[in-house]
Structure formats: C-alpha cells, structure tokens
N, C-alpha and C positions, 0 to 999 in steps of 0.2 A: 763660692762661685769662681770659676777660672777668670783670670784677668789677662790683659794684653801682654803685660811684662813677663808672663810665663813663656812667651814664644821666643824662639830663636829665629831671627829674621835676617835675610840677606839684604845687602844694600840695593840690589837690583835683581829683577827676574826677567828672563828672556824666553820668548816663545821657542819651542823646539828643544831647548835645553832644560827648562824648568816646567813643572806642573804648577802653574800659577794658582789654579783653583785649589788644589789639594795643599800646597805648601804655604800659600799666603792668604788668598781671599776668604775661603771658608773658615780657617782658624780665627781670623780677625772678626768676621761676622758673628761667630759663635761666642765671642767674649765681649763684644761691644754692646753698649746701651744707647749710643748715638752714632749716626752715620750721616755725614754731610757729603754730598756728591754734586759735582759740576759736570754736565754732559753737553754735547754739542746740539742735540736735537731732542725735542720732546718725546718722540716715539722711542728713543733709547731708554726712557724710564721704564717701559714695559718689561725690559729684560731684567731689571734689578730685582723684581719680585720672585723670579722663578728659581729660587734656591732653597734647599732643605733647611739651611740655617735660618732662613727668614722666619719660620714658624716660631722657633724659640725666641728669636729677637723680638717678635711682636708680643708673645706671651709674657716676657719679662718687662714689658713696658717700653721697649725700644722706640726711638724716634728717628725718622729719616727725613732730612731736608734735601730737596733736589732743586738745583738751579739749572735751567735749560734755556735754549736760545729761541728767538724768533726775530725775523727781520721785517722792519717796516720801510716803506719808501721814504725818500728824503723829505717830501712834503709832510708826511705824517710825523716824522721825527721833529721837524720844525714846529708843527702844531703842538706836539707834546712839550717842547721846551719853551714855547711862548705861553703855556698855560692852558691851551685848548685840549686838555687831556681826554675829554669825553670823545672827541673825534678819533684820537689815536687809539684809545681803548676799544672803541667800536671796531676799528679795523683789526686790531690784535685779536679781539674776541672772535670775529668772523673767521679769521685764519685758523685759530686753534679749534674752533668748532669743527671745521672741515678736517683738520688733522685728527681729531678724536674720531670722527666718522670714518675716515680712511683706515685708521687702526682697527676699528671694530669690524670693518669689511675684510680685513686681512686674515686669511686662514691661519697663518702662523702666529699673529699677535693677538687675535681676538680673546683667547682664554687668559693669557697673562694680563691683558688690559682690563679684563673684568675683575681680576684679583687686585690689580693696582687701584681700580676704582673703589673697591670695597675698603681698602686700606686708607685711601684719601678720605672717604666718607667718615671713617671712624677716627681720623686724626693722627694715625700712625705716620702717614706720609704727607708732607707739606711741599707744595710746588710753587715756584716763582719763575718769572720769565725775565731774561736779560736781553736788552736791546742795545745795539751799538749806537752811541750818540754821535751822529755824523758832524755836528757842528764843532765837536772837539777833535774829531779825527777824520777829516774829509777823505783822506787816502783810503779809508776803510769802507767806502760806499758799497752797500750791498753785501758786506761781510757779516759773518755771524760770530757771536761769542762761542768759542770752540775750545775753551780750556778744559782739560780732562784731569780733574783733581778729586781725590777721595780722602776723607778724614774719618777714622774710627776713634771713638772714645769709650773707655770702660767706666765702671762705677768708681774706680780709684782715680779717675781723671788722667790716666795714661793716654797718650795720643800716638797713633800711627797714621802717617800720611803717605800717599802714593801719588805719583804724577806720571803721565805717559799715555800711551795709546790704548790702554786696556778698555775693552767693552765687555760688560757682563752679558753672557748668553747661557741659557740652561743646557746647551749642547756641550759645554765644557770650555773654559777660558782658553786652555792650551790649544783647542781645535779651531778657535775662531780665526777665519781667514784674514781678518784685518788687524789682529793683535800682533804687536811687535815686542814691546818691552815696557817695564815700569821701573821707576826709581823710588826707593822707600826710605823713610826716616822714622825713628821712634824716639819718644821723649826721654826714655830711660837709657839710651845708648850713648851717653856722653854729651859734652857741651855743644858740639857741632850739630848733632842730630836734634838736640833739644831746640837749638836756635832755628833750624830749618822747620821743625814741626810747629813752633810758635809763629814763625813768619807766615807759613801757609795757612794756619788757622786764622790769624789776623786778616790775611788776604780774603779768605772766604767770608769772614764776618763782615768785612767792608763791602764785599759784593752783595751779600744777603741783605744788609741793612741800607743798601743804595747809597753807599759812601764812596764808590769807586769813580774816578773822574770821567772815564770814557764810556761808562755804561749807565743806562737807566734800567733799574730793576722794578718790575711791576708785579703785583699779585696775580696769580692765575685767574683769568677772567671768570666771573660768576657763571655766565651762560655756558662757557665751555666746561666748567666744573660740573654744572648740572647735567650737561650732555653726557659727560663721563660717568657720573654717579648713577644715572638712569640705567646704565648697563652693568652696575656693580653686582657681583655674585654674592647673595646674602650669606652663603656658606663658603666663604673664601678658603677656610682651612681644608675642607674636603676637596674644593676645586684645585688647590695647590697640590694635594696628594695625587689627584687624578692627573694633573699636568706633569708632575715629576715621574709618574709611572708610565706615561704614554710612551710607546716605542718611538724612537727618534725619527723613523721614517714616516711617522704619521704627520709630522710637521712639514707637509709637502710644500714646495715652492709654488708660486702662483702662475708659473709660466711653463709652456711646453718645453722650453729649452733649459729648464732647471734654474731659472732666475727668480728672485724676489726683489722687491723694491729696496734700494738702499735709502738711508735716512734723507740724503739730499734730494733724491728723486721723489720720495713721498712728501717732503716739505714743499717741493715745487708744485706738485699736483694739488696739495691742500691750498696753496696760495692761489693757484689757477681757479679752483672752485670758489674760493672766497671772493675772487675778482669777477664773479659772474660768468665763469667758464670762458674768460678771455685772457689773453696775455701771451708773452714770449718767454720761453725758458732759455736763459743764457747759461748753458752748461758747456764746460770745456770739452774739446775733442776727446773722445774716448770715455766719457763719463756716463754714457747710457741715455742719450737723448731719445734714441729710437725706441728703446724698451719703455721708457717713461711715457712716450706718446702712445704706444700701443696699449699700455695699461689704461690710458684715458679713452682710447678708441673702444676697447673692450667694454668698458662701463657704458659708454654712449650707446653702443649697439645693443648690449644685453639688457640694460636697465631703463634706457630712455627711448629705445627704438629710433634713434637718430640714424640718418644716412650720412656717411662720412666721405669727404673728398680729401684725399691725400695728394699733395703736390710736391714733386721732387725736381731738382735742378737738371738732371742729365740721365742718359741711358744707363750708366753703370749703377747709379743709386736706384733707378727705376727697377732694375732686376733684383737688386738686394732687398728693396722694400717688398716687392711681390713675394719673394721666397719667405721673408720673415712673416708677412701678414698671413700668407697661406698656411704656414706651419703653426703659428701661435694662436690663430683664431679658428683652427679647424674644428674645435669642439663646439663652436657656435654656428657651424655650417654657413659661414659668411660667403656670399657670392661677390667676386671682384670683377669689375669692369675696367679694362685697361684702355687708356687714351694717350696716344703719342708713342714715341719709341717704336714706330712701325705698326702700331695697332690703330685701325681706322674704323672698325665696325661700330664704335661707340656712337656715331652720329645718328644711327637708327633708333637707339634705345636710351640715350642719355636722359631725355626729358622724363620718361616713365621711370627709369632706374632711380632718379633722384627725387621722385615724388614721395610724399609722406606715406608710410605704410608700416607693416609689422615684420615683413621678412628681412633678415639681416643682409644689408647690402653696403658695398663700398666701391668708390671710384678711385683708381690710382692713375694720376696724370703727370706728364712732364710740365714744367712751368711754361714752356713755349706753347704747348697745346692749351693749357688751362687759361692762359691770358688772351687767347684768340677770341675774336668776336663770335665765331662759330660755336665755340664751346660755351661761352658765357650765356649766349642767347638760348641755348638748349637746356640750361639748368632749370630745374623746378625749385627756385630759391625759396627760402623761408627759415623760420626758427628751427625746423627739424633738420636742417642741413649744417653739418659741422665741417669746418675747414682745418686741416692739419698741414702746415707748410714747413717742409724740411729745408734747412739753409735759407731761412725766411728773409734774410737780407736781400736775396735775389728779387723778391717781390717789390722792392723799393725802386727799381729802375723805372724810367719813364714809361716804357711799354708794358712791363709786367704789372705795374701797380693798377692797371685797369681792372685786375681781378679783385682789388680791395673795394668791393661794393657792399655797403651795409645791407642792401636789400636782398643779397643772395644768401648770406650765412647767419646762423645764430651763434652757436659756440665756435670759438676759433682759437687755435693753439699754434704758435710759431716756435721754431727750434733753430738755434744758432749759437755757436760759441761766441760770436761777436755780432750782435744784431744791429748795432749802429753802423750806418754806411759812412765810410771815411770820406770826408770832404763833400758830402751830399746831404745838406741839412734838409732839403725839400723831401728827398726820398725817405730819410730817417723819420721825419715828422709824419709822413703818410703812414708808415708802418706802425709807429707808436700810437697814432690816432685810431687806426683800424683795429689793432689788436689790444688796445687799452693798456699799453705800456709794457715794460720789461718786469717780469715777476721777480720777487725776492724769495729766497736768497739766490743770488747769482752763485755759480759754482765754477771757480776759476781753475786754471791749470795748477796753481800752487795748492789750492784746496785738494785737488784730485791726487797730487803727489803725496801730500800730507796724509791723506786717508788711505793710501795704498790702492786707489782706483787706477792710477797711472804709475808707471815705473819710475823709480829714481834714475837720475841721469847725470852724466858729465857733459860739460859744455866747453867746446874748443873754438873760439873765434880765430879766424885767420884774416889778416889785412893784406890787401893787394892795392897797387896803385895803377892809375891810368897810364897808358902808353903816351908818347909825346903827341901823336896826332889826335888821340882821344882827348888829351888835356887841352889842346888848342881849340878843338870844337867845343868842349865844355866851357872854356873861358869866353868864347865868342857868344855862345848862347846866354851865359850869365850876364854879359854886358848888355845884350839885347833885352833881357828880362828886366835889368835895372833901369834901362831907358824907358821901357814901357810903363813900369811901375811909377817912374818919376812923372810921366805924362798924366797918369791917372791921379796921382797925388796932387798935381798942379791944377786940377779942376777940369781937365779935358773930358769931353763926353766919354762915358764908359761903354756906350753902345758898341758892342762887338769887341771891345778891348779885353774884357774878361775872358771871352772864349779864346782870343788870340794868346793871352797870357797863359791860359791853361794848356794850350797846344805847345807852347814853348817849354813849359815845365815838363810835359810828357816827353817831348823830344830830348830834353837834357837828361831826363831820367833814363832814357834808352841808352844814352852813352855809357852810363854807369852799369846798366843791366847787361850790356853786351861787351863789357870790358874784356879785352883779349887775354889778360892775365889770369882769368878764371880757369881757362882750359889747362894750362900747366899746373895750376894749383890743384885741380882735381887729380891729375896724374901723380903729383907729389904726395898728396894725402893718402891716396889709395896704395901707392907703392910702399909707403912706410907703415900704414895702419892695417890694411886689409889682410885677413887670414882666411884660408880655405874653410868653407862651411858657414862663414858669417853671412848675414843678410843685410845688404846695403841698399839705400835709395839715394840717388843723386838727383836733386831737383834742378832742372835747367829752365831758362827763361823762355826759349822758343825752339822750334825745330832745327834752326841753323846751329844754335849752341849745342843742342843735344847731339846732332851728327858729329860736330867737332870733338865733343868729349868722347863719344863712342869710338871714333877713329883713333884718337890719341891714346885711349886706354888699350885698345886692341894692339896698337903698335908697340906697346910696352908689355904685351903678353897678358893683360888683364881682361879676361872674358867678361862680357856685359850684355845686357838685354835692353833694347830700347822699348819704351812704353809711351804711346801717344795715340790720339784718336784716329790718325791716318795709317797706323801700322798694319802690316800684313800679319795674318794669324789671329788667334783667339786671345784677346786681352785677359780674359778670366783665367785661361789656362796658364798664361805667363805668370800671373800672380800666384797660382797654385804651385807652379814649379819653384818659384822663389821661396814659398812657404815650406815646401817639402825638402828641397835640396840646397837652398842658399844660393848666393850669387850677388851680382851687382845689377840693380835695375836703374836705368837712366831715364828719367821721366820729366814731363812738363806738366802743365796745370791740371790735367785730368786726374791727378792723384790728390788734389788739394782737399776735396770735400767728400768725406764719408766713406772712402774706400778702405776696407779693412785688410791689413796685412800685419796682424799683431806680432808675429814672430820677428819682424824687422828690428835689428838691434843698433844699426848705425845709419846716420843720415849725413849727407853733405849737401848744404844748401848754397847753390851758386846763383839762384834766382833772386836777385836783389828786389825788394819790394817795399814801397812806402805805404802799402796797404796793410794795416795792422792785422786784418783777417788772414791774409796769406801767411804772414809771419807766424801767427798762432797755429794755424792749421798744419803748416809744414813741420814745425817743431813738435807739435802734438801727435802727429801721425806715428812717429817712432816710439812714443812713450806708452803705447798700449800694452796691457798686461798679457803675458803668454807664459806657458810652462817653461821652466828652466831659464827664464829671462830675469836676471837679477838687476841689471843695469842697462841703460841705453846710452848711446854716445852720439852727440850732435855736433857736427863740424859746420862752421858758418863762415862764408866768404863775405867780408865787409870791404867795400871799395872806398878808398880815401881819395876824393877828388883833389885837384890842386887848390891851394889856399888862394883866396882872393882878397885884395886890399879894399877895405871899405873907405868911404869918402872921409871919415873922421880919422883915418890913419890906423885903425885897429882892424884885425883880421875879421872878415865877415864869415858868419856861420853858414855852412852848406845845408840848405833846407831839404835837399834830396836825400842825404845820408843821415841827417840828424834824427828823424823819426825812427828809422830802422835801428840806428845805434842805441837810441834810448830804450827801445823794446828789447834789444839784445842785452843791455845792462839789467833790465828787469828779469829776463829769462835766466841770466847768469846768477842772480841773487838767490834763486831757488835751487840751483844745481848743487850736487855733492862736492863740487870744487868751486865754492863761491869766490875764490881768489880771482877767477876770470872776470868778475864784475869790476874789480879794482883796475885791471888792465884796460877794460873798456872805458872806464871813467877817465883814465889818463889820456886815452885817445881823444875823448870828447873835449877835455881841457885843452889839449894841444890844438884842436881844430876850432876852439872858441865856441863850442856848442854847449848850451845849457840843456842837457838831455831831459831833465825833469819837466821843463816847460814845454818841450816838444814831443812828449811821449804819446800824445793822442793825435798827432798830425798824421795825415794820410790822404790818399786819393783813391776813390772807388774806381775800379776798372771799367773802362768804357764798354767792354763787351758784355757787361751785365745788362 
C-alpha cells in the first residue's frame, strides 16, 4: 500500500499557480487511513465526502474526525459553564437540526449530505461541535471557531498537516472562489516539519478531547444526528459515483442571479429558524444580508403561504429591493404591493392583500410609511404575516418603533451590520425584545475579509487639527459640559438636564464634524493619490461641506460628481457612470446604507462620526468584491481637538473623538498595513484616551 512519505510535497500551495487537488489533496487522501479536519461551519462537512479518493479511504477502513463550529448566545454559554448543560445542549441541538434541514433543502448540498449521513451512520465519520467560551474570551462574543486545519495519517503513522483557507469542493479545489493558499508540513521532511506536524496534531487532539482553554467541545447532538441519518442514502457508494459523474452545471445555484448560500448565511438562517423564526442577522456590510433575507422570504411564501412585509429605510433601497424581489422571486409569480416612495394606491388594497391566503403576495414599504398609523391600522395582522426589516436599527427610533407590535406579525427577521442603537438603550431594548435578540453567529467585517467575502484593504488615517476659532468654541462648550455634569453629580434635579447635556455634546461634535481643515485635506489626498480611471467616494458631513469640497477639488482641476438627496439629475445614473468610467463621487449620508457601487476602490472619509454604525458602513462600502479589484484603499480624516486640563491636573480625554479613534484602531488591525494601528494607538496615548474602554461609545443620529 502506498504511504504518505512516497509523496514529494511543497511547503505551500497557492490558488492559480498550483493544482491543489491534483498535487496535494487527492494524493494524500489516497494514502491516508485517518483524516482529522477542523472547519468553520457544519455545512462545510458536506463537501468533504464528494471526492473519488473517499471510496477507497472508506473501504480500507479509514476514519474521519470533523470538528466544526456552532455559536451560542452568551446566556447559553454561561448556562453551559455553570453546569446547566441540558439547556445549552437543547439550544445547540435545535440549531443543528435546522442546519441539517436547510442542507437537505439545498439543491447543491442535498446529495453529498445524504452520503455524509450514511458515513456518519456507519461510523466512518465522527462529528463534534466547537463552541467559543465567552467567559474566557469576552472579546470573542458571537465569534465562531474558524480554524482550518487538516491532518492526514497513514498506516506507518506518517503525518501531513495543512493549514490555510482551503475548502473542499467537488468542482475542484483550484476552482473554488474562496480558496487562497495552504501551508504544508510533513513528519518525514526534517526536524522543523516534524515539530510543526506534532504541534498541530497535539493541538487538534486537545481540541477534540475538550482540553483547549477557550473552547467547549460537545458531541454532535443526538437529535440532529438522527435528523441527518434519516436522510442517509443506503447505497452511498453508488450515490457517490452518481454525484461525481453528474455534469457540473447540474449543481445549479438556488438563485436567479447565480447565487447560493454561503456558510455564514446558511448558519444565520438555521439560527433564525431555531429561534422560532425570530431574530436579527448582524452581518457586515457587503456580506449578503439581502440575499439571505430573500432566501427566507422564498421559503415563507412557497412552503408556508406567509404574506411578507419588507420594510426599508429610504427610496434608494426601496428601488433596489423591488428589482431584486421581482427578479429573484419571478418563478413563484409573487405579486408585490408597493407602499411609500411615491406609491399611494396601497391604501385601497392593503387589508385584503395582507390577509391569510394561498396566492403568493408581498408588501414592500418604506419605514416612514410602514410606521404610520394609516399603514398599521390597515394591516391584517396575525401569525401568517412575516416582517423583514432592512437596516433594522431604524425601527428603534421613538416614532418608527410603533411598528414593533406583537399582534401584527408572526415571523420576523431584522437585518443590520450594527443592530444596537448607539447611546439609545431604550430603542435597542425595544428592537431586541420584538425580534427576540441578535442571532449567532454574527458576521463581522473582519470575518468577511478573512473569508474573501469583502476585499482586502489598506488603511490610511490622516490627522487634522481645529482652527483657532474652532478650538475656542470647542473649549467653551467643553467647559459648559463640565459645569453641567458637575451639577448633575452634585445632586441637582436631572429633569431636563440630560437633554441639555445631550444637545451640548451634539453641538460640540459639530465643531469637529465641520472642521475647516478637512477641505484642504481632501485636496491634498486627491492631488497625491488620485489617478485617472480610479473610482473614489468622498464622504462629507453635510451639504455645506460637500459644496466646499467640490469647489476646492474643481479649482485644482480634479473633476468630481456631487451625490445627495437634493441633487439635480438621476442619482442612479450617477452611480452607473461612476461604475462604468470611474471618477470622484462626493457624497453625504444617503450613501451610508445599502447602496451598491462594488467597483469603488478608494474612499476618503471626512464625515466624523461618533456613531459606530456610520463608521462601519462608510468603511465597508468600499470593500465590496468586484472584478479586477484586488485591494481597496480607505483614507480617514481624524480631527484632534485641543487638549483640556482635568481638575486633577491630568489631561482629560476627549469623548467626541475617543470612540471614533477606537474604532479606527480596530479597523486598522485588520488592514493589510496593520502598522497604521500602532500610529493610532500612539495618538490615543498622546490624547490620554483609553481606546479599548471607549470602543462601543456613540450617539444615535436624531434624524432616525
């Protein structure tokens, strides 16, 4: 029998240059008798079975151990660690049952999943679940175990390990869109490789045997295993042959636009189903919230005869959602009633339209219309009515949360990169109560960049200082804020004082937001960095700043296009022009939420914001994947207010800039030039700012 040490292996393999399947993966599988695999998501295990080498691996008695991830909420982790394992295991089992069911509904994954089930039933494949233990690593809240490690062993106990971004797929490893590279070590290739192989083997065994400090490893729940095994193909061998001989085009995507669910999207939907079809998906900008929601909408309409109400925040997203729903649900002959954004005929038909029935129907509404008394009173509420809320944080404002009525809706799904409302505990609590919490796993910007869902990026922070008159105003407001806080701390009645304090904070923040130095900064950055054919977005705070930037750039010979809600001309055509020909788009807030210009490669952010949502959305907008786009470049203007002496003689931290600077440090840490994070930390130290403790501070915009 051939053994692993017969192979001539490279130290690494890279997509595009190497055929990883032919040169590495298949030769190792053909010689191994044991294969240990750590993957990010359970559904990834379905791909492992779809290889020709698997048949011989099974027939020679090979064993495959797979460790995959699942995320529990913090209260379930606490229950697990306090010994209430039955409760945590019940939640885990419910989520995995839904995950199994979603895989078996998937046209692409159904057949390999049935083979996987058969091999699990016969004992060839053993599954375990890894859960992040939040009490040990609070910073990892909502994160998943995502280590990608593989270990092959042969009958002579030779070992080959690989680590990296490899995902097995039967369409060919080198063709996998998410595959990047792997590093390889083999036990017979010298002392260094032997040490690496033994280290990774010991690491996996610690994981598998639940000895790793930041993880809790649980057996695959019995009820989920039973659900899987019920679908097992009794003749797995023939099923594998049929699968491998199937033409590649037969593995059709599930969407009219050629998309199929990514692992994090499928995991989110499984978590939503296990949570009683309630919850908020916290997915990073650009990671597919809309498609994930439409997948849930499709099932609700086709399988449950639900009537769906989709609520969006503005006219731009209203148009985008309508086009997407119309195209992707065309095969179901879904009728769409539009409400808001200039459409008014809904008043005559909304009550009948939202009544229970069998014809596929959907309502698309702006949040302003949906939250109105007129709209809510005309709804035929009940369990048959499903609510999907895009940018769901908008529903937490005092006016809009009138729509959060338990009597109106059954299933409900919220979408937002940042669902918690900054500085608005009441609005956040209302959202979490109505939607039954934020679903796990969250999918952050760092996760999306890691998985190739968003583009890798360089981050360039630029500091500017306030002009003398701006610094004087800032100091005056800071003094007034300090006096007011002193009164409140001294026991004075807080009636009305908190509102006054909030207004002062906002007024002082505007001094920073409108800093005059930002306009020449824009000119300097564009003059030194901009090249013909590039696609730039400059984010401005308001129309006054936008006009000043446009005029300053034009005076320097840099052509630009303003983009705002009051602009003349067609906004959609402006975006199409930018996409086709490139240029410089100078925009204000209307580009924050959900507007797609994937080809944009450069962003300059002049709009200072203490709202974490705006920070995330503006930076995430330029990171969308597009053809021929290898890297994105984000330039960030950070205003440094004057230092203020605290009463104890030490410099007082600036709460206006501190939160923004902290999130800038976090963003820099995931960039391809992480040295920018060190520069930002030095700025924080110089300003006496503890950026870690202030990273979640922020103020929700009043116009919500």
